[in-house]
C-alpha positions, 0 to 999 in steps of 0.5 A: 156183240150183236143181238143176233149172236146173243139170241142164237147163243141163247137158243143153242144152249139155254133153251134145251136145258130149259126144256130138259127141266120142265120134261124132268118135272112133268114126267115125275108128276105124271109118273107117280099118278099113272098105273103100270100100262101107263108107266110102260108108255111114259118110258117108251115116250121118254126113250123116244123124247131122250134120242130126239133131244140129244140128236137136237142138242148136238145139232144146234151145238155142232151147227 
């Protein structure tokens, strides 16, 4: 296998997983330290980020 194939596979599979894990830890930290209004903003941001993340992951896997 060439280096390019290995790097391409790493970007397709490992990077989205690492971003997801980091996002979960960050969100849980901010969720516990926010008010009711802040939690509504976090929830809206999570919905948007989830849609973008799933779309990006599907695009990278199918490409």
